[in-house]
N, C-alpha and C positions, 0 to 999 in steps of 0.2 A: 517413452514422453511422457510425463504425467502434465493435466490442467489440470484449473480449479477456477470456478465461478463463485465470485462470493457475494455477500451481502454485509455490510461494514457500517458500524458507526467510527467517524473519524472527526477531526478538525479540518476544518478548511486553512489549507498554509497560509500565512501571510498577516494572520492575526487582528489587527487594528480593523473595526466598523468606522469606516468613514464616508462621508456623502459627497456629492457631487461639488459643495461649496468648498469653495477655496479656504485654505487656513494655512497660519504661517507659526500657529502652535510648535510648541514642543510634545509629543504624546508619549509616552511610553505604559506597557502593559505585559500580562500574559494569560494564558486560558488552561483549563483542562479539557481533556478531549479523550474519546474510548473508541477503541475499534472493537467489534464483534463479527466476528467470521463465522457464517454456515453455509457451507458450500457443497452441491457434489461433487465427486472425485473421481477421476476414472483412470483406469492406468491401462494404456495401449499396447501389444510386442509388437514388432518392428515390421510386420504386415499391416499394421493398422488396427488389429481387431484387438474390442474391449477383451481383458481377461479380469478385471478385478475392478469393482466401484464400493465405494463409501462416501460418507460423509465428512469432510474436514471442519475442526472446530477450534477456533484460538482465541483468546481475546489479549486487548494490546491498549492499555491504558497510557495518557502520555501526556505531556508540558509543551505548551509552546510561549515564546516571549518575541517582545517584538520593541522597538522604538524607532523616534524618525524626528523628522521635522518638514513643515509645509508639504509638497509632494512627495518626499521622500520617506520610507518605511521598508527599515532591516528587521528581519525575521529571523527565529531558531527553532525548529519543531523536533522532538524526539519521543518516542515512544515504543514496546517493548513489551513480548506477551510468548502464553505457551496454549498449547491444548493437544487434543488428542485425533488422532484420525483412524477407523477401524476401518480395513478390508478384507474380504474375501475372494480369494484365488480360484479361478473355475479348474476344477479337475484337470492335471496334466498341463497346465500351461507353464508351471514353475517347477513341479516335481513328478515325480510317475502318479499316473491316473489313478492306481490301487488307493491311493493315500486319499483321494477326495476332495473335497476343497480345501484350499488352505489358508486359515486365518492370520492376521496381523496385525498387531496395534503398533502406529507410529507416534511418537512425542514428535510436536512441530514446537518449532520456535522460530519468532521474527522479530528482528529490529529494523526498526526505520528513522533517520536522522535527516533533516535537512537546513541547511540555511540559504539567505536569499535577498534579494534587494528588489523592492518595489517602486515604480516611479508613474507618476499620474502625469503621464502627458499631455491631456486634452481635456479639460471641462468646458460644459456648458450650462445651462440650468437644469436640464433633463438628466443627466448623465455625466460619467465621470469614464475616460480611458485609460489604461495604463501598461507597460511594462513592467517585465517579471524574468528576472532573472537568476540564477545559483546553482546550488550541488545538492545533490542527496544521495544517501548511502543506503541499501535494502541487504541486509544480510539473513538467510534463510537457510534453516535445517531440519531435517528428518531422522530420527532414531529409529527404524523399521523394526519391531522385534515379534519372531512367531510363536503363536499361540495357541497351537494344538500341535499334533503329531509329534509325541517328545522327542523323537530321536534324529528328528529333521536340522540341519543348520543349513545359512545361506554358504554357499561356492566359495563366494567372494572372500570371506571373512574366516569362515569354519566355525565360526560360532551361531548363536540364535538371534544375532541382532548386527544389520549394517546401518551405514551412515551416508546421505547423501547431503552438499551442502553447496549452496549456490552464493556467492557475493556480488551484488549489482554496484557498479560507481556511476554516475550520469550527469556532465552540466546540463542545465535545462535553460531554456529562453522559452519566453511565453507571453502570450497578450490576454486583457483582460477588459470587463465592465463592469459596472456599478451603477445602479439606475432603480433611483429612490422611488417609491411609490405613496410615499405620506412623509410626514416628520421623523417617522419610528419606523417604518417597514421598508424595505427593498429586494431587490433581487441584484445577482452577480453571476457573470458569466467570466471562465475563464479557460485557454486550451496553452499549453506546454509541449514543445518538445524536446524529448531526451536523446541524446548520446550515448549510449550504453556500453560500458568496456566490464566485461564479465569473468570472473572465474568460479570455478564446480570442479569439488573434490567429492568423489564417490568411492566408498569400500570396493577394492579389488580393482579400480580402475585407475587410469594415467590421471593425474590434474590436467584440464583442459581448460583453454580461455577461448574467447571471443567478442566481437561488438557487432552491436546492433542500434536498431534507431526506433524508438519508441515515445510514449508522452502518455498524457493525462487530458482528460477534457472533463471540466466541473461546472456545475450551475447549482446555485444555492438561494436559501430565503435568508435574509437577516434581520433581525428585530433588535432594536436599542429599546432597552428595559428602564435605562434612567439611571442616574446615581455613577455612570461609567459604565453599568454593565451590560452585555451584549448577549446575542443567543444567535448561534447559525446552522441551520438544517440545509440538507442536499443530498447529491449523489454526484459520483466521480465513475467515469471509465478509466482506467488504467491499463495499460500495454507495458510488458517490461519484457524487452528481447535481449535476449545472449547471443543470438547467433546460431548459427548453423549448428553448429559445435555443443550447444546448449541448451537451445529452444527457445520458444517464446512462451510465456502464460499473460492470461488476460484476465481482469476483474472488473465486476460493476460493485459499488459502494454505496451505502446510504452510510452519513455523516452529521453529526452534531456536536458543538464545541458551544461551552460557557467561557465567556471571557470578562476580564476587566480593563479596561484602561483610563488613564488620568492625563489631562492635557493642562500645559500652564507655560 
């Protein structure tokens, strides 16, 4: 079982920066986003003992688009990227102990996509509360290659490279709030519940599928820079749960997004 705890830069899903004041205007816009993940990564054996440690590194640039009218905003987000993970397996954990530590380099790729609709259900002078619902896709893949002991190969492939891929699909529902602190600055909170269906393909193993319940918790600050431009900064906790057959992964993230909106 593998777990990672990451630090990232990412867009806050939903796009448009809106205030607590009501508006019947049409709004359209988009933004650029960037994920930077740098995290500790541990590999454990079946007994739960850690047999390898490393640092996972991958970047994900992306885009988001949004549009709506009045209390309704529809949005779509997409980001993808890759990176590397270097691991050192303890002597005797995956090969004969006489070979010493076994080192590997893993190429990481991840793609995330999301569509959704946000409805502002309550407005007061000091805040706005909203509901959000949609669907998300996450495709994660590892290709791990042995980098020392030239004669060594993986039992599952008979080569020096093995593959592990997980696909997560999840409808989600959530609630959130926006609290302006001034004309241009404010804070936002959002919590989502996700119902995952997951599939895993790994070298030398049968394909498995399972389901689980996870979600996101996001807190952010926003700045309206003027002339339609906006900036969001914050943090997010994400829990991807593929069920007992696939296991769960949790991440902490920091994010930023620059977007532009036009109202008419």
